[in-house]
Backbone bond lengths (Angstrom), bond angles and torsions (degrees), N, CA, C in turn:
res aa  C-N    CA-C-N  psi(-1)  N-CA   C-N-CA  omega(-1)  CA-C   N-CA-C  phi
1 M - - - 1.463 - - 1.521 109.70 -
2 D 1.320 116.61 131.86 1.464 121.60 -179.12 1.513 109.45 -71.89
3 M 1.316 116.74 119.73 1.457 120.94 -176.17 1.527 111.79 -97.87
4 T 1.327 117.98 8.42 1.464 120.74 -177.92 1.514 111.47 -87.23
5 A 1.288 115.03 162.54 1.469 122.28 174.07 1.519 112.77 57.29
6 L 1.323 116.14 44.79 1.456 119.15 177.48 1.522 109.45 -73.31
7 P 1.343 118.08 134.78 1.467 119.46 -178.24 1.520 110.75 -68.62
8 L 1.327 115.77 129.61 1.454 119.69 -177.05 1.519 112.56 -111.77
9 K 1.338 118.40 -18.38 1.446 121.00 -174.27 1.525 113.15 -97.81
10 S 1.311 117.67 -15.38 1.456 120.25 -179.43 1.527 110.58 -71.35
11 T 1.335 115.60 144.70 1.459 119.20 173.34 1.515 107.85 -76.34
12 P 1.348 117.70 158.32 1.460 120.12 -178.64 1.526 113.60 -51.75
13 A 1.322 117.08 -40.69 1.463 120.38 -177.87 1.521 112.05 -66.23
14 Q 1.327 118.04 -23.55 1.454 122.09 -177.78 1.516 113.30 -89.63
15 L 1.310 116.91 -14.31 1.454 120.09 -177.81 1.520 110.93 -69.22
16 S 1.318 117.44 139.48 1.457 121.03 173.25 1.526 108.67 -73.85
17 D 1.327 115.95 164.12 1.462 119.60 177.09 1.520 110.66 -57.46
18 E 1.338 115.61 -42.45 1.454 120.03 -177.91 1.530 111.65 -64.49
19 D 1.334 116.81 -38.82 1.461 120.31 177.33 1.526 110.98 -63.93
20 V 1.335 115.72 -42.26 1.467 119.41 179.44 1.522 110.04 -63.18
21 V 1.319 116.78 -44.46 1.469 120.49 -179.85 1.523 110.23 -59.09
22 R 1.324 116.71 -46.12 1.466 119.65 -179.33 1.533 111.59 -59.80
23 R 1.315 115.24 -41.07 1.469 118.41 -177.45 1.526 112.01 -73.63
24 V 1.331 117.08 -34.15 1.461 119.48 175.59 1.522 109.87 -65.53
25 V 1.323 116.96 -45.52 1.460 120.86 178.31 1.528 110.76 -61.63
26 A 1.332 116.33 -32.00 1.466 120.44 179.34 1.530 112.47 -76.20
27 G 1.322 117.46 -7.14 1.457 119.69 175.63 1.509 116.73 125.75
28 E 1.352 118.44 -7.90 1.466 120.70 179.90 1.537 110.25 -87.00
29 T 1.303 115.27 70.09 1.457 121.89 -174.25 1.519 112.85 -55.58
30 E 1.323 117.00 -35.18 1.455 120.72 -175.38 1.532 112.70 -61.68
31 L 1.328 117.21 -22.71 1.464 120.18 -179.65 1.526 112.60 -73.16
32 F 1.309 117.22 -11.61 1.471 119.75 178.02 1.527 110.49 -61.21
33 E 1.326 116.33 -25.71 1.461 121.12 177.65 1.527 111.41 -58.66
34 I 1.323 117.00 -33.50 1.465 120.82 179.57 1.520 110.33 -59.30
35 L 1.307 116.37 -45.48 1.464 121.19 -178.25 1.520 111.12 -66.37
36 M 1.320 116.68 -40.08 1.466 119.17 179.39 1.523 111.02 -62.75
37 R 1.309 116.59 -45.87 1.465 119.84 -178.41 1.529 111.72 -67.27
38 R 1.304 117.56 -30.62 1.461 120.22 178.37 1.531 111.78 -68.76
39 Y 1.327 116.50 -35.29 1.464 118.85 -169.67 1.526 114.82 -120.82
40 N 1.329 117.52 10.40 1.462 119.51 178.44 1.528 111.88 -54.79
41 Q 1.337 117.05 -46.63 1.460 120.66 -176.97 1.527 111.24 -61.04
42 R 1.336 116.27 -51.17 1.452 119.84 -177.72 1.523 111.99 -62.02
43 V 1.326 116.47 -49.21 1.459 119.92 -175.12 1.520 110.72 -66.93
44 Y 1.332 116.54 -39.02 1.459 119.54 177.62 1.523 110.77 -59.84
45 R 1.329 117.07 -46.37 1.457 120.01 -178.82 1.522 111.67 -63.53
46 A 1.324 116.94 -38.87 1.460 120.33 178.14 1.527 110.82 -63.14
47 V 1.316 116.43 -43.50 1.461 121.40 179.56 1.524 110.63 -69.09
48 R 1.325 115.97 -43.11 1.472 120.91 -178.32 1.520 111.82 -62.17
49 A 1.329 117.14 -29.49 1.456 120.99 177.98 1.518 111.72 -66.40
50 I 1.323 116.62 -23.25 1.460 120.61 -175.98 1.520 112.11 -98.43
51 V 1.332 118.05 -46.70 1.464 119.57 -175.18 1.519 113.59 -86.78
52 R 1.338 117.86 -23.39 1.465 123.13 173.81 1.530 114.04 60.90
53 D 1.299 118.05 24.92 1.462 121.67 177.19 1.527 107.42 -143.42
54 D 1.331 117.11 128.29 1.460 121.25 -174.14 1.525 113.07 -60.47
55 A 1.344 115.72 -49.69 1.458 119.05 -176.42 1.522 111.11 -64.25
56 E 1.319 117.10 -43.38 1.460 119.95 179.76 1.524 110.82 -68.54
57 A 1.330 117.30 -36.45 1.460 120.51 177.82 1.522 110.56 -60.72
58 E 1.314 116.46 -41.32 1.459 120.05 179.15 1.522 111.18 -65.91
59 D 1.330 116.29 -38.36 1.458 120.83 178.67 1.529 110.68 -66.51
60 V 1.334 116.02 -43.10 1.464 120.66 177.54 1.520 110.17 -63.11
61 L 1.328 116.47 -40.46 1.456 121.18 179.79 1.529 110.87 -58.64
62 Q 1.316 116.51 -46.12 1.463 120.12 179.77 1.526 111.04 -61.94
63 Q 1.332 116.41 -44.25 1.466 119.39 -179.80 1.518 111.02 -65.20
64 A 1.324 116.46 -36.76 1.461 120.22 178.96 1.521 110.62 -62.47
65 Y 1.322 117.08 -40.06 1.455 120.18 178.05 1.531 111.02 -64.55
66 V 1.322 116.21 -41.26 1.456 119.66 178.11 1.527 109.78 -63.12
67 N 1.343 116.65 -43.37 1.464 120.73 178.11 1.534 110.87 -59.95
68 A 1.338 115.61 -44.26 1.462 119.84 -179.62 1.524 110.57 -63.60
69 Y 1.307 116.93 -43.99 1.464 121.17 -179.96 1.525 110.71 -59.48
70 Q 1.308 115.94 -43.46 1.461 120.42 -177.62 1.530 112.60 -67.82
71 H 1.324 116.45 -18.65 1.462 120.17 -178.00 1.532 112.66 -116.67
72 L 1.309 117.14 17.39 1.462 120.15 -178.95 1.529 112.13 -58.14
73 H 1.321 115.74 -33.84 1.466 118.71 -178.71 1.520 112.14 -65.90
74 R 1.337 117.34 -13.68 1.462 121.32 179.25 1.528 112.35 -93.72
75 F 1.327 116.63 -7.18 1.454 119.66 178.89 1.526 108.42 -72.89
76 E 1.328 115.99 116.44 1.459 120.20 -172.95 1.523 113.20 -107.52
77 E 1.316 117.76 7.83 1.467 122.60 174.03 1.523 113.76 67.13
78 R 1.339 117.05 18.07 1.468 118.63 174.48 1.528 110.66 -76.18
79 A 1.322 116.44 -24.34 1.464 122.58 175.36 1.520 107.56 -123.11
80 R 1.320 116.34 167.48 1.457 119.49 175.36 1.522 109.64 -64.24
81 F 1.318 115.80 145.67 1.462 118.76 178.15 1.521 110.46 -59.95
82 S 1.329 117.62 -40.40 1.469 120.80 -178.76 1.516 111.22 -59.95
83 T 1.335 117.40 -38.34 1.465 120.88 178.35 1.516 110.66 -69.37
84 W 1.324 116.19 -43.95 1.468 121.60 178.11 1.526 110.23 -58.54
85 L 1.315 116.34 -44.70 1.461 121.45 -179.87 1.529 111.33 -65.94
86 T 1.325 116.95 -42.93 1.459 120.59 -179.38 1.521 111.03 -62.91
87 R 1.322 117.01 -39.04 1.466 119.64 178.78 1.517 111.22 -64.67
88 I 1.315 117.30 -38.88 1.472 120.48 176.97 1.527 109.80 -61.61
89 A 1.329 116.03 -43.37 1.466 120.04 -179.18 1.524 111.16 -66.25
90 I 1.317 117.28 -41.77 1.466 120.69 178.93 1.527 110.50 -63.27
91 N 1.322 116.68 -42.51 1.467 119.77 178.25 1.519 111.35 -62.31
92 E 1.324 116.90 -40.16 1.468 120.37 178.25 1.525 110.57 -65.27
93 A 1.341 116.46 -40.76 1.465 120.42 179.35 1.527 111.40 -64.54
94 L 1.329 116.61 -43.31 1.464 120.53 179.17 1.525 111.10 -64.84
95 A 1.327 115.96 -38.55 1.464 119.85 177.59 1.520 110.38 -64.25
96 R 1.328 116.69 -39.32 1.465 120.20 178.62 1.519 111.00 -63.73
97 V 1.318 116.46 -41.64 1.465 120.44 178.82 1.528 110.47 -61.87
98 R 1.312 116.03 -43.76 1.469 119.55 179.38 1.521 111.20 -62.97
99 R 1.326 116.42 -38.55 1.468 119.20 179.25 1.514 111.43 -68.12
100 N 1.279 116.47 -36.39 1.468 120.06 -178.66 1.527 112.90 -75.88
101 K 1.338 116.13 -16.93 1.468 122.58 178.30 1.519 113.70 74.32
102 Q 1.306 117.72 -34.75 1.460 120.08 -178.99 1.515 109.06 -148.54
103 W 1.321 115.53 154.30 1.461 120.86 178.55 1.514 110.14 -92.77
104 T 1.296 116.00 146.30 1.450 119.52 174.96 1.522 109.45 -71.61
105 L 1.330 117.44 144.34 1.454 121.75 -177.97 1.519 111.89 -90.69
106 E 1.317 115.32 -19.80 1.453 119.20 179.28 1.516 108.78 -104.52
107 E 1.302 116.82 146.13 1.443 120.41 -179.03 1.512 110.52 -138.87
108 S 1.314 113.79 154.81 1.452 119.81 178.22 1.514 108.39 -100.52
109 M 1.322 118.18 117.26 1.448 121.78 -178.14 1.524 110.40 -75.79
110 P 1.330 117.81 140.84 1.462 119.69 177.77 1.509 111.11 -68.14
111 E 1.313 115.43 154.67 1.456 119.25 174.79 1.515 108.54 -63.34
112 L 1.315 117.29 129.19 1.449 121.99 -173.66 1.517 110.80 -94.71
113 E 1.323 115.15 131.85 1.449 120.70 -179.66 1.520 108.93 -99.00
114 S 1.320 117.56 138.85 1.462 121.79 179.16 1.514 109.08 -138.67
115 Q 1.334 115.40 146.52 1.452 120.78 179.13 1.527 111.64 -95.35
116 E 1.328 117.63 0.93 1.454 120.82 -178.14 1.528 110.47 -70.04
117 H 1.326 116.83 142.31 1.460 121.06 179.00 1.530 111.35 -97.69
118 D 1.311 117.77 -19.67 1.444 122.49 178.21 1.529 108.46 -78.16
119 P 1.351 119.26 113.74 1.472 121.19 -176.64 1.521 113.12 -55.57
120 E 1.343 117.33 -40.72 1.455 119.98 -178.97 1.525 111.09 -67.38
121 R 1.325 116.45 -43.32 1.462 119.68 179.55 1.517 110.42 -68.00
122 Q 1.336 116.18 -37.19 1.454 120.15 178.78 1.526 110.21 -62.60
123 A 1.332 116.60 -44.11 1.462 120.67 179.49 1.520 110.67 -64.34
124 A 1.330 116.90 -40.32 1.459 120.79 -179.68 1.522 110.93 -65.93
125 S 1.335 116.77 -41.98 1.460 120.47 179.39 1.521 110.88 -63.84
126 A 1.327 115.98 -42.18 1.462 119.94 178.93 1.524 110.40 -63.16
127 E 1.315 116.92 -40.49 1.460 120.47 -179.60 1.532 110.70 -65.78
128 L 1.327 116.66 -43.70 1.459 120.53 179.61 1.527 111.06 -65.13
129 R 1.329 115.55 -40.07 1.460 119.02 179.15 1.526 110.18 -64.27
130 E 1.316 116.12 -39.14 1.458 119.62 179.15 1.524 110.51 -64.86
131 V 1.334 116.55 -38.92 1.460 120.35 177.33 1.520 110.49 -60.66
132 M 1.340 116.24 -45.43 1.461 120.08 -179.50 1.516 111.54 -65.33
133 E 1.322 117.36 -41.52 1.459 120.35 178.43 1.523 110.44 -63.28
134 S 1.324 116.08 -40.06 1.456 120.36 178.52 1.524 111.07 -64.43
135 E 1.344 116.29 -41.45 1.460 120.30 179.18 1.530 111.09 -64.56
136 I 1.314 116.63 -40.88 1.462 120.03 178.92 1.525 110.27 -66.31
137 S 1.318 116.66 -40.84 1.459 120.41 179.73 1.519 111.89 -63.59
138 A 1.337 116.45 -26.33 1.465 121.00 -178.75 1.528 112.64 -80.85
139 L 1.330 117.57 -11.42 1.464 120.13 178.88 1.531 110.76 -66.67
140 P 1.321 117.65 150.39 1.474 119.48 171.63 1.517 109.69 -57.62
141 E 1.319 116.81 148.39 1.469 121.53 -172.85 1.522 113.21 -54.98
142 M 1.353 117.66 -41.08 1.460 118.87 -174.91 1.522 111.70 -66.04
143 Y 1.343 117.77 -30.80 1.453 120.86 176.28 1.528 110.89 -81.77
144 R 1.321 115.67 -39.26 1.460 121.04 -176.04 1.525 111.28 -63.69
145 A 1.331 116.98 -42.77 1.461 120.48 -178.88 1.519 111.49 -63.31
146 V 1.338 116.62 -43.08 1.461 120.48 178.91 1.520 110.54 -64.89
147 L 1.322 117.12 -45.33 1.463 120.93 -179.34 1.525 111.00 -61.65
148 M 1.319 116.30 -41.97 1.460 120.26 -177.66 1.529 110.79 -64.06
149 L 1.313 116.55 -44.71 1.461 119.84 -177.36 1.527 111.98 -73.54
150 R 1.330 117.19 -41.02 1.462 120.25 -176.71 1.522 112.97 -78.99
151 E 1.337 117.14 -53.70 1.457 120.39 -171.58 1.522 113.32 -89.37
152 V 1.311 116.92 -38.58 1.463 119.88 -177.19 1.523 111.11 -83.00
153 E 1.328 116.63 -47.54 1.462 119.90 -177.17 1.526 112.81 -91.25
154 G 1.326 117.58 -19.20 1.446 120.46 173.97 1.511 116.20 83.56
155 L 1.322 118.96 20.72 1.458 121.15 176.89 1.528 109.43 -70.80
156 S 1.315 116.06 155.18 1.457 120.87 176.21 1.521 109.61 -74.37
157 T 1.332 115.75 168.02 1.468 120.12 177.07 1.522 110.42 -59.79
158 A 1.334 116.20 -42.77 1.465 120.39 -179.47 1.526 111.66 -64.55
159 E 1.320 117.00 -43.51 1.466 120.54 179.16 1.515 111.08 -64.01
160 T 1.330 116.99 -42.31 1.463 121.04 178.93 1.519 110.81 -63.10
161 A 1.321 116.31 -43.16 1.458 120.67 178.99 1.523 110.71 -60.89
162 E 1.330 116.47 -41.91 1.460 120.20 -179.57 1.521 111.27 -67.74
163 C 1.333 116.75 -40.50 1.464 120.42 179.52 1.523 111.85 -63.12
164 L 1.320 116.80 -38.77 1.464 121.59 -175.16 1.525 112.95 -96.21
165 S 1.337 116.17 -2.94 1.473 121.66 -179.58 1.525 111.95 58.65
166 I 1.327 116.17 43.90 1.458 121.79 175.98 1.527 108.09 -130.39
167 S 1.328 117.17 172.56 1.452 120.52 -179.05 1.524 110.94 -78.14
168 E 1.330 115.73 159.60 1.459 120.22 177.12 1.529 110.82 -64.92
169 D 1.330 117.16 -36.12 1.462 120.24 177.89 1.521 110.68 -61.67
170 L 1.327 116.61 -39.90 1.456 120.10 -179.98 1.522 110.65 -68.61
171 V 1.325 116.99 -35.70 1.464 120.66 174.98 1.525 109.57 -58.69
172 K 1.329 116.38 -47.01 1.461 120.78 -178.83 1.521 111.59 -63.74
173 Q 1.317 116.96 -40.81 1.459 120.86 179.85 1.522 111.20 -64.57
174 R 1.321 116.20 -45.44 1.462 119.77 -177.83 1.518 111.58 -69.63
175 L 1.325 116.65 -35.85 1.456 119.61 177.69 1.524 110.36 -64.88
176 H 1.321 116.83 -42.30 1.463 120.52 178.29 1.524 110.71 -61.66
177 R 1.322 116.06 -42.61 1.465 120.02 179.72 1.531 110.86 -65.54
178 A 1.327 116.96 -40.66 1.467 120.88 179.23 1.519 110.56 -62.25
179 R 1.334 116.35 -43.23 1.460 120.38 178.75 1.520 111.11 -63.22
180 T 1.317 115.79 -38.97 1.458 119.97 -179.70 1.523 110.51 -63.16
181 I 1.327 116.12 -43.84 1.463 120.66 -179.18 1.525 110.69 -63.01
182 L 1.305 115.82 -45.53 1.464 119.96 -177.04 1.530 112.94 -73.26
183 R 1.331 115.23 -28.72 1.463 122.63 -178.58 1.526 111.41 70.33
184 D 1.321 113.44 122.17 1.460 120.41 -177.99 1.524 112.51 -59.95
185 N 1.312 116.88 -29.52 1.469 117.60 -178.78 1.523 111.93 -67.95
186 L 1.340 117.03 -22.09 1.462 119.86 175.89 1.515 109.53 -67.48
187 Y 1.350 116.92 -40.38 1.458 120.11 176.39 1.522 110.65 -59.52
188 R 1.350 116.07 -45.51 1.459 120.00 -177.03 1.524 111.47 -65.08
189 R 1.312 117.45 -42.48 1.464 120.39 179.85 1.525 111.35 -65.58
190 A 1.326 116.04 -35.33 1.471 119.43 -177.68 1.528 110.95 -66.25
191 G 1.318 116.68 -36.04 1.452 119.89 178.90 1.512 114.37 69.03
192 I 1.337 116.63 24.62 1.457 120.69 177.92 1.517 108.67 -132.41
193 G 1.318 116.13 159.35 1.446 120.69 -178.82 1.509 111.83 -90.29
194 L 1.332 116.03 149.68 1.453 119.97 177.88 1.525 112.02 -63.40
195 D 1.337 115.67 -25.75 1.467 117.98 -178.05 1.516 113.34 -70.82
196 T 1.353 117.73 -5.89 1.463 120.20 177.50 1.523 112.14 -93.92
197 L 1.335 117.45 -5.76 1.460 120.56 -174.22 1.523 111.95 -81.41
198 F 1.346 115.52 152.06 1.452 123.28 177.70 1.528 110.86 49.86
199 A 1.322 115.38 51.01 1.460 120.57 -176.99 1.524 111.19 -65.40
200 F 1.314 115.51 142.03 1.460 122.05 177.73 1.518 106.68 -106.20
201 G 1.335 116.40 88.67 1.452 122.28 -173.09 1.516 113.89 -64.29
202 S 1.329 115.35 165.38 1.467 120.37 -176.01 1.518 112.40 -63.12
203 A 1.331 117.40 -35.49 1.464 119.92 -179.36 1.524 110.50 -65.09
204 R 1.327 116.28 -43.48 1.463 120.02 178.72 1.526 110.09 -66.46
205 C 1.327 116.21 -39.98 1.468 120.65 178.26 1.524 110.13 -58.58
206 D 1.330 116.45 -48.34 1.466 120.57 179.92 1.529 110.66 -61.57
207 R 1.325 117.20 -40.37 1.468 121.11 -178.12 1.522 111.19 -64.04
208 V 1.331 116.56 -46.59 1.461 120.42 -179.46 1.524 110.53 -64.04
209 V 1.333 116.96 -45.94 1.465 120.67 179.94 1.524 110.84 -59.26
210 A 1.327 116.80 -45.46 1.466 120.77 -178.33 1.526 111.09 -62.66
211 R 1.322 116.70 -43.41 1.470 120.10 -177.85 1.521 111.64 -67.60
212 V 1.332 116.28 -43.29 1.462 119.11 -179.53 1.526 110.85 -66.46
213 M 1.339 117.00 -44.90 1.456 119.33 -179.92 1.527 111.31 -62.58
214 A 1.336 117.34 -35.79 1.457 120.75 177.54 1.522 110.68 -63.42
215 R 1.345 115.91 -40.07 1.467 119.57 178.12 1.524 111.38 -67.30
216 L 1.309 116.66 -40.09 1.465 120.67 -177.33 1.520 112.29 -68.10
217 M 1.329 116.50 -29.72 1.468 119.66 -179.40 1.519 112.23 -63.95
218 Y 1.353 116.37 -21.37 1.450 120.29 -179.57 1.523 112.19 -92.19
219 D 1.335 115.99 -6.25 1.468 120.13 -178.67 1.514 110.49 -99.84
220 A 1.310 115.53 157.03 1.458 121.01 174.95 1.512 108.67 -72.64
221 P 1.335 118.48 154.08 1.469 121.03 177.47 1.513 109.84 -56.96
222 P 1.349 115.42 148.90 1.455 118.05 -178.79 1.532 111.98 -65.88
């Protein structure tokens, strides 16, 4: 990776992913936080689709970030950084599942945030969202992962295929099957968008960032 001409005048929010990676590899470890905050939501949802448990998903997420940090020097910019990172997280999640031998059948739902001011409507929305999250969690993993990345996180078919290392045709087939299982009328009755599911709240974001950065401070630069 070419380490020359690193941008020095841009604010952190203006830096591209590639610029941040170059500067982290060059020794500015603290900038890795930028990447985590940019992609916490996406990576969490990808991991959560596989492990189906909030606490374990958060643990996998932290390890995935550490894995990515340790291999930043191998990122060659042939793919988007977000895709590269998501694949690392998915691989870590799949490895965790294999180590555990079996998935837990019970799960702890995250606290649901709502902007509704009507207490009754707020309670109803939370209940419907929980039903949808439960239904998605009950899907077979191969359908659940595709649905989470495509419909919940909004990745393109090509990006989803690259993240999961499958063909675009297979992404389309699995997404269609997932929709069939869930039934479109369930979405309509719920009255909520898929993009509100499995939210990665600010408190959780801060916790993950703090823990990962604390771990990285004890490691040598990549």
